[in-house]
Structure formats: C-alpha cells, structure tokens
Backbone as a chain_set.jsonl record, in Angstrom:
{"seq": "XXXXXXXXXXXXXXXXXXXXXXXXXXXXXXXXXXXXXXXXXXXXXXXXXXXXXXXXXXXXXXXXXXXXXXXXXXXXXXXXXX", "coords": {"N": [[3.883, -33.894, 27.442], [3.986, -32.479, 31.295], [0.825, -32.951, 32.466], [1.116, -31.349, 35.167], [1.38, -29.138, 34.45], [-1.006, -27.719, 34.355], [-2.183, -24.544, 35.038], [-3.878, -24.057, 38.255], [-6.4, -23.16, 38.062], [-6.896, -23.132, 35.831], [-7.605, -25.709, 36.137], [-9.548, -25.805, 38.02], [-11.767, -23.832, 36.88], [-12.597, -25.846, 34.803], [-12.618, -28.32, 35.849], [-15.321, -27.26, 37.683], [-17.083, -26.477, 34.614], [-18.277, -29.381, 34.34], [-19.523, -29.858, 36.156], [-21.689, -28.05, 35.519], [-22.269, -28.948, 33.891], [-23.557, -31.529, 34.264], [-25.196, -31.011, 35.888], [-26.523, -29.59, 34.089], [-27.702, -32.053, 32.879], [-29.251, -33.588, 34.436], [-32.42, -34.547, 35.094], [-34.191, -33.094, 36.798], [-33.049, -30.123, 36.538], [-31.794, -27.877, 39.391], [-31.375, -24.579, 39.136], [-32.606, -22.868, 36.647], [-32.391, -23.144, 33.582], [-31.514, -21.898, 31.329], [-30.317, -20.195, 32.858], [-28.289, -22.126, 33.776], [-26.766, -22.974, 31.205], [-26.163, -19.671, 30.3], [-24.163, -20.27, 32.744], [-22.167, -22.328, 31.326], [-21.148, -21.502, 28.827], [-20.146, -19.1, 28.964], [-17.439, -20.517, 31.492], [-17.515, -22.128, 29.167], [-16.024, -20.266, 27.517], [-14.237, -18.648, 29.146], [-12.143, -20.584, 29.511], [-10.971, -21.163, 26.794], [-9.761, -19.31, 26.276], [-7.646, -18.6, 28.076], [-4.89, -17.654, 29.393], [-2.675, -19.731, 29.469], [-2.683, -21.293, 27.265], [-1.249, -19.841, 25.081], [0.873, -18.732, 25.695], [1.932, -21.879, 26.687], [2.377, -23.133, 24.409], [0.557, -25.402, 24.376], [-1.237, -28.128, 22.704], [-4.295, -29.317, 20.067], [-4.023, -31.873, 22.055], [-3.303, -31.061, 25.446], [-5.934, -30.467, 25.644], [-7.769, -32.451, 26.167], [-5.862, -33.942, 27.478], [-6.283, -32.005, 30.005], [-9.192, -32.393, 30.141], [-9.398, -34.515, 31.119], [-7.716, -34.529, 33.631], [-8.946, -32.88, 35.307], [-11.713, -34.208, 36.132], [-10.091, -36.431, 37.698], [-8.766, -35.334, 39.273], [-8.067, -34.906, 43.11], [-6.746, -32.268, 45.016], [-5.152, -29.277, 45.436], [-2.831, -29.973, 45.602], [-1.767, -31.491, 43.603], [-1.196, -29.802, 40.587], [0.086, -27.364, 39.915], [0.248, -23.968, 39.929], [0.542, -20.813, 37.773]], "CA": [[3.674, -32.192, 28.445], [3.569, -33.245, 32.011], [0.026, -32.709, 33.872], [0.959, -31.008, 36.244], [1.733, -27.62, 34.465], [-1.826, -26.958, 34.597], [-2.487, -23.839, 36.131], [-4.607, -24.699, 39.542], [-7.421, -22.031, 38.281], [-8.09, -23.483, 35.452], [-8.328, -26.962, 35.84], [-11.248, -25.863, 38.813], [-12.194, -23.442, 35.773], [-12.502, -27.538, 34.026], [-14.33, -28.622, 37.221], [-17.147, -26.361, 37.172], [-18.015, -27.01, 33.507], [-18.137, -30.623, 34.567], [-19.919, -30.056, 37.314], [-22.744, -26.903, 35.786], [-22.812, -29.337, 32.073], [-23.99, -32.375, 34.444], [-26.183, -30.225, 36.832], [-28.391, -29.184, 33.139], [-28.38, -33.271, 32.0], [-30.104, -33.593, 35.586], [-33.758, -34.262, 34.847], [-34.746, -31.792, 37.375], [-32.442, -29.182, 37.578], [-32.304, -26.672, 40.57], [-31.911, -23.63, 38.52], [-33.239, -22.124, 35.471], [-31.698, -23.922, 32.244], [-30.625, -20.363, 31.285], [-28.823, -19.876, 33.779], [-26.992, -23.334, 33.515], [-26.62, -22.197, 30.318], [-24.224, -19.402, 30.685], [-22.452, -20.843, 33.32], [-21.809, -23.298, 30.711], [-20.996, -20.351, 27.804], [-19.02, -18.24, 29.989], [-17.179, -20.948, 31.327], [-16.214, -22.382, 27.823], [-14.947, -19.302, 26.83], [-13.19, -19.076, 30.659], [-11.444, -22.331, 29.34], [-10.795, -21.44, 25.762], [-8.9, -18.208, 25.895], [-7.249, -18.962, 29.432], [-3.301, -17.957, 29.017], [-2.107, -20.967, 28.82], [-2.863, -21.485, 25.689], [-0.876, -19.139, 24.294], [1.776, -18.977, 26.255], [2.567, -22.863, 27.088], [2.28, -23.703, 23.228], [-0.242, -26.711, 24.23], [-2.0, -28.401, 21.471], [-6.065, -29.857, 21.223], [-4.491, -33.237, 23.494], [-3.435, -30.852, 26.117], [-7.355, -29.447, 25.994], [-8.415, -33.871, 26.031], [-5.44, -33.926, 29.001], [-6.931, -30.708, 31.42], [-10.662, -32.621, 30.94], [-9.259, -35.861, 32.33], [-7.485, -34.282, 35.004], [-10.404, -31.906, 35.93], [-12.132, -35.55, 36.552], [-9.226, -36.905, 38.521], [-8.038, -34.202, 40.464], [-8.998, -33.997, 44.267], [-6.355, -31.222, 44.874], [-5.016, -28.352, 44.647], [-0.88, -30.17, 45.447], [-1.866, -31.852, 42.226], [-1.464, -28.934, 39.633], [1.294, -25.96, 39.685], [0.193, -22.784, 39.655], [0.539, -20.303, 36.96]], "C": [[3.432, -33.546, 29.859], [2.275, -32.361, 32.7], [-0.208, -32.362, 34.808], [1.891, -29.49, 35.899], [0.371, -26.351, 34.384], [-2.255, -26.29, 35.986], [-4.27, -24.253, 37.226], [-6.426, -23.896, 38.7], [-8.269, -22.058, 36.482], [-8.424, -25.024, 34.956], [-9.881, -26.868, 36.77], [-11.987, -24.857, 37.94], [-13.196, -25.427, 34.721], [-14.061, -27.552, 34.459], [-15.517, -28.03, 37.25], [-17.833, -26.711, 35.951], [-18.34, -27.691, 33.594], [-19.303, -30.482, 34.807], [-21.428, -28.838, 36.638], [-23.356, -28.207, 34.473], [-24.126, -31.401, 33.014], [-25.086, -32.151, 34.932], [-27.77, -30.319, 35.332], [-28.318, -30.673, 32.738], [-29.2, -34.035, 32.822], [-31.219, -33.464, 34.511], [-34.409, -32.589, 35.65], [-33.272, -30.692, 37.456], [-32.648, -27.93, 38.177], [-32.252, -24.582, 39.86], [-32.064, -23.553, 37.5], [-31.903, -23.183, 34.69], [-30.348, -22.884, 31.923], [-30.401, -20.289, 32.19], [-27.848, -21.044, 34.049], [-26.591, -23.274, 32.323], [-25.546, -21.391, 30.001], [-23.386, -19.155, 31.409], [-21.291, -21.84, 32.536], [-20.776, -22.06, 29.697], [-19.89, -19.675, 27.986], [-17.886, -19.178, 31.223], [-16.014, -21.732, 30.573], [-15.221, -21.71, 27.525], [-13.617, -18.988, 27.748], [-11.834, -19.873, 29.718], [-11.007, -22.057, 28.131], [-9.588, -21.149, 25.457], [-8.656, -17.448, 27.604], [-5.487, -18.369, 28.657], [-2.528, -17.661, 28.873], [-1.681, -21.55, 28.42], [-2.185, -21.393, 25.194], [0.599, -19.193, 24.759], [2.687, -20.486, 26.929], [2.993, -23.039, 25.647], [2.156, -25.443, 23.254], [-0.872, -26.657, 23.282], [-3.304, -28.459, 21.488], [-4.776, -30.932, 22.022], [-4.338, -32.15, 24.721], [-5.085, -31.277, 26.648], [-7.625, -31.276, 26.535], [-7.261, -34.083, 27.829], [-6.125, -33.253, 30.205], [-8.664, -31.789, 31.383], [-10.229, -33.964, 31.753], [-8.784, -35.6, 33.381], [-8.039, -33.289, 36.305], [-11.426, -33.177, 36.99], [-11.057, -36.178, 37.509], [-9.131, -36.602, 39.745], [-8.297, -33.955, 41.511], [-8.182, -32.654, 44.743], [-5.566, -30.726, 44.506], [-2.87, -28.571, 44.585], [-0.994, -30.71, 44.074], [-1.06, -31.285, 40.374], [0.001, -27.511, 40.355], [0.9, -24.855, 38.867], [0.561, -21.686, 38.712], [1.67, -19.158, 37.164]], "O": [[3.041, -34.712, 29.795], [2.486, -31.33, 33.338], [-1.202, -32.625, 35.485], [2.702, -28.908, 36.62], [0.368, -25.12, 34.36], [-2.51, -26.695, 37.12], [-5.381, -24.602, 36.826], [-7.498, -24.393, 39.046], [-9.291, -21.558, 36.01], [-9.076, -25.463, 34.008], [-10.93, -27.46, 36.52], [-13.18, -24.942, 38.231], [-14.309, -25.627, 34.235], [-15.232, -27.298, 34.178], [-16.588, -28.438, 36.8], [-18.972, -27.177, 35.997], [-19.369, -27.601, 32.924], [-20.194, -30.816, 34.026], [-22.338, -28.816, 37.467], [-24.544, -28.36, 34.19], [-25.01, -32.062, 32.469], [-26.051, -32.855, 34.63], [-28.945, -30.685, 35.317], [-29.203, -30.749, 31.887], [-29.843, -34.981, 32.366], [-31.219, -32.757, 33.503], [-34.839, -31.523, 35.212], [-32.594, -30.614, 38.481], [-33.403, -27.053, 37.756], [-33.0, -23.66, 40.184], [-31.48, -24.507, 36.987], [-30.897, -23.718, 35.156], [-29.126, -22.898, 32.074], [-29.379, -20.868, 31.823], [-26.721, -20.855, 34.506], [-25.474, -23.786, 32.4], [-24.438, -21.756, 29.609], [-22.382, -18.445, 31.338], [-20.125, -22.084, 32.848], [-19.612, -21.892, 30.064], [-18.87, -19.666, 27.297], [-17.41, -18.361, 32.011], [-14.82, -21.975, 30.748], [-14.05, -22.027, 27.313], [-12.437, -19.018, 27.399], [-10.721, -19.408, 29.474], [-10.216, -22.984, 27.957], [-8.688, -21.765, 24.887], [-9.114, -16.439, 28.139], [-5.096, -18.721, 27.544], [-1.821, -16.707, 28.548], [-0.711, -22.272, 28.65], [-1.835, -22.369, 24.531], [1.43, -19.762, 24.051], [3.771, -20.382, 27.504], [4.22, -23.115, 25.586], [2.832, -26.339, 22.749], [-1.221, -25.592, 22.773], [-3.892, -27.949, 22.441], [-4.636, -30.339, 23.092], [-5.416, -32.169, 25.315], [-5.43, -32.017, 27.569], [-7.67, -31.229, 27.765], [-7.728, -34.289, 28.949], [-6.467, -33.864, 31.218], [-9.271, -31.927, 32.445], [-10.698, -34.32, 32.833], [-9.198, -36.256, 34.337], [-7.768, -33.068, 37.486], [-11.737, -33.06, 38.175], [-11.732, -36.514, 38.483], [-9.289, -37.168, 40.826], [-8.83, -32.85, 41.617], [-8.976, -31.729, 44.916], [-4.959, -31.107, 43.505], [-1.996, -27.916, 44.017], [-0.139, -30.264, 43.309], [-0.626, -31.958, 39.439], [0.427, -27.218, 41.472], [1.052, -24.688, 37.657], [1.672, -21.529, 39.219], [1.892, -18.343, 36.269]]}, "num_chains": 1, "name": "protein.A"}
C-alpha cells in the first residue's frame, strides 16, 4: 500500500494527536490535563472511525504507517485528498 493514499485530514488528525500527547507528557502543561485528555480521546475516536479505514481495506499495519507518515510528512502535497 502506498502511504500517499492517506487522506490529508487523517494525517493532520494524527499530527494533532501526536502534539496533544506530547503536551500531556510535558511536566508543565499549558492547558488543563483534563482538556488535553479530552482532545486525545476525541482525536483517537475520529482517527479510529474515519471512513478511510472501511473504504480502503487497510489493515492494522496501515495504522502504523499513518503514525509514521504523520511524524515525517511536512506538506499537504505528500498526501492525496480523499
């Protein structure tokens, strides 16, 4: 599977999830920890139930590639819109 098939909004949601997780891991969180945890839960659900997973036939390995893509990609041109 080519990683460029991930929709932009899915990669962005994973980036946002990574940022929220990193914020929660810092000793001094700017926002309340409750707010950051709620953000993580909301993003986790959004990523998990994104229509891409049912329409692409992608398996568990694709979720790992999504996380890798979110860490390495810098521009929208790297992913194809759904």
